[in-house]
C-alpha positions as CSV (number, residue, x, y, z in Angstrom):
1,M,-0.1,-0.1,-0.3
2,K,1.2,3.4,-1.0
3,I,1.2,6.0,1.7
4,E,0.4,9.4,0.0
5,T,1.7,12.7,1.0
6,E,-0.1,15.0,3.5
7,T,0.1,17.8,0.6
8,A,-1.4,15.3,-2.0
9,V,-4.3,14.3,0.2
10,A,-4.9,18.0,1.3
11,R,-5.1,19.2,-2.3
12,R,-7.4,16.2,-3.1
13,I,-9.7,17.2,0.1
14,C,-9.8,20.9,-1.0
15,S,-10.9,19.8,-4.5
16,L,-13.5,17.4,-3.7
17,M,-15.2,20.1,-1.2
18,H,-15.2,22.8,-3.9
19,A,-16.7,20.1,-6.6
20,E,-19.1,18.4,-4.3
21,R,-20.5,21.6,-3.0
22,K,-20.8,23.0,-6.5
23,F,-22.2,19.7,-7.6
24,N,-25.0,19.7,-5.2
25,K,-25.5,23.4,-6.0
26,I,-25.1,24.6,-2.5
27,S,-23.8,28.1,-1.7
28,Q,-20.8,28.7,0.4
29,Q,-23.1,30.7,2.7
30,V,-25.3,27.7,3.4
31,L,-22.3,25.2,3.8
32,C,-20.4,27.5,6.2
33,K,-23.5,27.6,8.5
34,E,-23.6,23.6,8.2
35,L,-19.8,23.2,9.1
36,G,-19.8,26.2,11.4
37,I,-16.9,28.2,9.5
38,T,-16.8,31.4,8.1
39,Q,-17.1,31.9,4.3
40,G,-13.7,33.5,4.2
41,L,-12.2,30.0,5.8
42,L,-14.3,28.0,3.2
43,S,-13.2,30.0,0.1
44,K,-9.4,29.7,1.2
45,I,-9.9,25.8,1.9
46,E,-11.8,25.3,-1.6
47,N,-8.8,27.4,-3.2
48,G,-6.2,25.2,-1.6
49,K,-4.8,28.0,0.7
50,L,-5.6,26.3,3.8
51,K,-6.3,22.9,4.9
52,P,-9.6,22.2,6.4
53,S,-9.5,21.1,10.1
54,V,-10.0,17.4,11.0
55,Y,-13.6,18.3,12.0
56,S,-14.4,20.4,9.0
57,W,-13.4,17.4,6.8
58,L,-15.5,14.9,8.9
59,A,-18.6,17.1,9.0
60,F,-18.4,17.7,5.5
61,C,-18.0,13.9,4.9
62,Q,-20.9,13.5,6.9
63,L,-23.3,16.1,5.2
64,F,-22.6,14.9,1.7
65,G,-22.4,10.7,2.6
66,L,-18.7,10.5,1.6
67,K,-16.1,8.1,3.3
68,S,-13.5,10.4,4.9
69,D,-10.7,8.1,3.6
70,I,-11.4,8.9,-0.1
71,A,-8.9,11.5,-0.4
72,L,-6.2,9.0,0.8
73,S,-6.5,6.9,-2.8
74,E,-5.8,8.8,-5.6
75,N,-7.9,6.1,-7.5
76,Q,-11.0,6.8,-5.2
77,Y,-10.7,10.4,-5.6
78,R,-10.4,10.3,-9.5
79,K,-13.5,8.0,-9.7
80,K,-15.5,10.4,-7.7
81,M,-14.4,13.4,-9.5
82,S,-15.4,11.6,-12.7
83,Q,-18.7,11.0,-11.5
84,L,-19.3,14.6,-10.1
85,K,-18.3,16.0,-13.9
86,K,-20.2,13.3,-15.6
87,T,-23.5,14.0,-13.8
88,K,-23.6,17.7,-14.1
């Protein structure tokens, strides 16, 4: 089993958060209320400028029905991103 770097996993998490929110047509304001974070913080996360806290990531996964380890695997990540793009 290949262990991914923290940077690679963080990039995937940020990308997934943005893509999943957009796919579900949820505004940043609405998601921020659900996660208990500010819009500025979410924007920085989605743009890859800041890593989400463990709590924010786990809460996000629970809200969207994702497995929290999805970003650990390049294959799982690509599969999910492909699904999000195909069904737009």
